[in-house]
N, C-alpha and C positions, 0 to 999 in steps of 0.2 A: 613411677611417673615419668611420662615421656613429654617434658616441656620443650617448646622451641627455643633455641639459643638466639633467634632473631626477634627484634621488637616489631610491632605492627608498622611503624613508620619505616623501618629498614625493609620490610617486605614490600610496601608500597613503592618506596624508591626504586628497589631492584626491578619490580615489575615495570615501572615506567621507563626505567633505563634500558630494559631489554626492548621495549617497543621503539624507543628512540634509536637503537642500534639497527633496528629492522626498517627504520625510516617510515614506521607505521604509527607514530604518535599522533593521536588526535588532538586538535585544539579548536576552541570556539572562536569564531571570527565574525565580524559585522562588516558586510559589504554593501551597505544600504544605498551608497552612492553609484553603484554599478548597475548595468542593464541585467534584470533578472532573467538568467537562463538556468536556474538551478532549483527553484522551488517547485513545490506540487500544486501550485495555485492556477491550474491549467485554464480556467474560465475567468480568472481575475476576480472571483467572489471575495477573496480575503481583503482585497483593496477596494472593492466596489463601494463608492458612495451611496449609490442607489440601494443596495442591500442594507447599508449602514442605517439609512433613513428608515427603511421599511422595518428594521428591527426596533429601532427606537420608538416608531410609531405604535407598533403592535405592543411593545413592552409597556408603554405609558398607559394602555388600556387594562392592564392587568395589575391586581393588587398582590404583590409578592415580596418576600424578603430577598436580601442580597445572597443568602445561601439556602440550601435545601433543608438544612437541619438535621440530616441524618441519612441512613441508607434507605433504600426504597421499602425494605421490609418493616422500617420503623417510621420515623417521622418524615422520610424524604419522598414518599410517593404523592402524586398529585393526578387529578383527573387530566390535567394538560398533558402530562407525560404518557398516560394510556391512550389518549385520543391521538397523540402524535405518533405513537407506535402503530396504531390502526391505520393512520393516514399513509405512513411510509409503507407499511406492508401492502396496502392496496395499491400504491404507486408502482411497487415492484411486483405486482401480482403474486403476493405470498399469502399464507393463511394468517400468519401472526408474526410478531417481532418483539425483540426485547433490547433496549438501549443500554449500551455501555458507556463508560466514561471516555474511552479511547479504542482505537482499533487494536492495540496491544492487548488491552483488558479483555476484549471480545474474544480474540484468538486464545489467549491463555485460558479464559473462563470456559470457553466451548471445549477445547481438546482436552483439557486437564479433568473435566468432568465426565465426558463420554468415554474416555480411554480406560475402561476398567479391566481388571485382570481376566485374561482369557480371550480379549478382543484384540483386533489388529488394526493399526493405522498404518497405511502406505502413503507416502508423501514424495511429490516431486523434489529433487534434490536442491532446487533453487527457491523453494518456498521460504517465506518471510520468517525472519528470527522470531517473531511473536508466536508463530505456529510451532517452531522447534522448541520454545520455552513451555508452551502448553503441553506438547507431547512428552517432554522431559518430566513434567509433574504428573503426568498419567501413569497408570499401572499396565497399559496395554503393550503388546509386542508390536514393535515398529520397524518399518522397512523404508529406505529411500529407493526411488527409481530415477534412472538417468533422465535428465530434462527432456520432456516431450517425447520420450522414447516408448512408444505404445508396446512394442514387443517385450521390453524390460518390465513394464508395468504388468504386463499379463504373467510373467514368470513369478512376479511377486504375489499376484492375486491367486495363482495356483497353490501356493503354500501357506496362504493366510488362513487363520483359524478363528472361530467365534464370529462376533459381529464385526464386519469389515468396514473401515472408512477409507476413503481416498481423498486426500487433500491436495488442491492445486490453486494457484492464482489465475484469474482470467487474463490479466495483463501483469507480467512480471516486473517488479519494482526496479530491479537492477539491470535488466536487460531490455525491458519494453516490448517484448515479443508476446504473442498470444498463446494461451494453452490450447490444445487440440480438444476442445470441450465436447464436440459431438462424438468423436471417436472414443474419448475417455468415458462418456456416459454410456456408450454402447457396451464398452468392456465392463463397466460396472454392473449394468443390467445382467450381463451374461453370468457373472460371478456373485450376483446377489450383494453387491457392495454399495455402501451409501457414499454419494458424491458430496464433497464440501468444497465450495468455491468462494475464495476471497476476491471480492470485487472492488478492493480498494482503489486501484488506479484506472478502473473502468468507469467507476460511477461519475457521471456528469459528462463524459466525453464520447460515448458511443453514438452511432447514428440514429438510434431509436429514441431520441430525446434525452440521451444521457442515463438511460435505465440500466445499462450493463450489458455484458456480454451473455449472460444466461437468458435474459429476455430477448436479446437480438437474435439468438439462435432457437428461441421458443423451447427451452429446456427447463422451464420452471418445474414440471412434474417429474423430472429425471433427477432433481438435485434435493438432497437431504437438507442441506443448510447453506445459506449464503451470509457473507459478512460484507456489509456496505460501510465504509468510514465516511465521515463528514468533514475530515481535515484536509482533503486534497481538493477535488474538483469543486466541492461545495463551500470550501474556504471557512469552515467553522471548526468544531471540534466534537469528538465522540463517535460512536459507531452503533450499528444495529446488526444483531443476528436474526435472520429471517428463517422461517421454517413452518413447521406445524404447530398447532396450539399445544400439542403434547410436548414438543421440544421446549416451548416457552415455559411450560409449567415445570419441565424437569430442571431447566436452567435456574429458575427462581429458587428452586430447593437444593440444588446441588452444586451450582457454580459459584466458587468462593470469591471470584474476582467481581461478581455481581452482588453477592450477599454482604460481604464485609467491606464495603467502601461507601463513603458518603456520596449520595446521588448528585447529578448535575442540577445546578439551580434552574430555576424557570427561565431565567434570562438566556442561559445557554440553549435551552429547548426552543425558545422563541427564535433564536438565530438559525437554528437547524430547519425549523418549520419555514421561515421566510426563505431560506436559501433553496429549499425544495420547490417553493412556489415561483421564486425567480427562474429556477432550472426549467420549468414548464414553459417559459417564454424565451429560452435561449437557443432555439434551433440554429439561428443565423450565426451565433458565436461559435457553436459547434463546427458548423460548415467552414467558418474562417479558420478555426484551429486546424482542420484537416487541410486546408490550403496552404497554410504555414509549414506544415509537416511536409508536404510535397516540395514546396519551394527549398527547404532545408536540404532534403535529400538530393534533389536535382542539382543544387548548387556545389556540392562536394565534388571533388575530382575523383577520377577512377582510382587514383593511388589511395585516397582516403577511404573510399567505398569499400575497399577490400577488407578493412578493419572495423566497418560499421556492422554492428549487429542488426540483423534484419527485424524491423519493427514498423508497424503502422500507427504506433500510438505516439503521444507527445514526448515519450522518453526515448532519446536517441543517444546510443552509446557508442563510443569509438574505443576499441580496445588499444591500449598502450602498455606494453609489457613492462613491469616493474614499478614499484611505488615511487622511486626517484624520477623516472621519466615522466609519468603521469602527473605527478605534482608539478614538475617543470612546464608542462604544457598548460596546465590549469593556471599557474602564475603568469604565463605569457598572455593567455586570454585575459585575466584579471587586469594585468597591466595595460591591456588594450581597451579596457572598459566594460568587459563582459564577465558576469558573475557565473562561471561554469565550474563545477567541483570535481576533484579527483575522487574515484572510488578506490580504496587501497586494499590490499590483502591485509588482515584475514577476513574483511567483509566480503570479498569475493576471492575465489581461488588464486593461488600464485600463478602468474602468467596470464591471468585474465583481468588484470587492473584496467580500469577504464575511465575515460572522461564522460561523465553523465550529463547530457544537455537535455534540459526540459523547455518545451515551447509552450507559449501562452497566447491567449487572444490579445493581450495588451502588448505583446511584441509586434512592432511594425514589420512590413516586408522588407523595408530598407535595412532594419536592424538584423533580420535574419540572413539576408543576402550578405552583409558586411561580415557577420560572424563567420559564415561559410568561407569567405575570402580569407579571413584570418586563420582559420583552421587549415585551409589549403596552403597558405603560405608558411605555416609552421613546419608542415611535412615536407614542403620543398627546401626550406633552409636545412632542416635535419638531415636530408639526404643530398645536400650539396646542390640543389637545384637553382 
């Protein structure tokens, strides 16, 4: 019998102590009094009084309980849920959709169930952790390819076997840059691979009424599955996997993250529905968001722009080497009244730590300009300017 000489608490303590020594220990903080430059609430829907009123008004018209009462396969299914899935599928020009409780659940549920033995999943090295976890739970052979590197992707496609899936984010959560979707879709077609696109950070912010990059590029027919989440640009919670009716039926039967969880209550579904209805009237907000992005990028000094990851999205990241240094910069901005957060190793590779700044329609032009002044000032002081 090989029993550990350490207790569970000793293991927990030593693990946390190691993180502390690496200056990578995570802690929950509340910065409600600071100007928000860190949340994913790009359109301000999460704080929208108008959306809140619309949700309350629509909810009052429905007779429903506080919870769903069970999984969708037991007591938790409703005609409202199925109608909402049809509505969202139509909005995104897809055949069908299946709602999950979160974007994490959607990716885990999708990849763990389709990744059968003998199949191959190829993924961008910067894909979200939820995809990584779904892949780990699958039985498929897996390969990463260098970020947005088409040649490296093709080398992976050449050695792939069985049914092949290629997974990317349309806008990457920790970099803010865009996937080369057109080029990747061409390669997938060449090698008979199925393209899966996580649209989490594109939903709500693209120039086509927030419908996402796949529709913006008119690639709906070239994509096997899309994941749209509701907790970012739409300010709610949950997600949907879009694809064929066949894919929907398969997930209902084989996706454990869908089968073995209590369904979202109707109140949550109403919030999602009302958020989509508000999105249909948000063209001006999307244009204003793009204007703020341009103001931010233009306001940074040439010295800072060297470290700015190229991005046209609301996610703007400045690479600051080392956990200690990026935490120091984040504290400087927080002390100045701006809530911007450091992204540490191991979330990102060592040497690629960064300050992640998210822009929102509720940020004023004055606030954005002042933020860039503070960022420029930090680099000036750091370099003795």
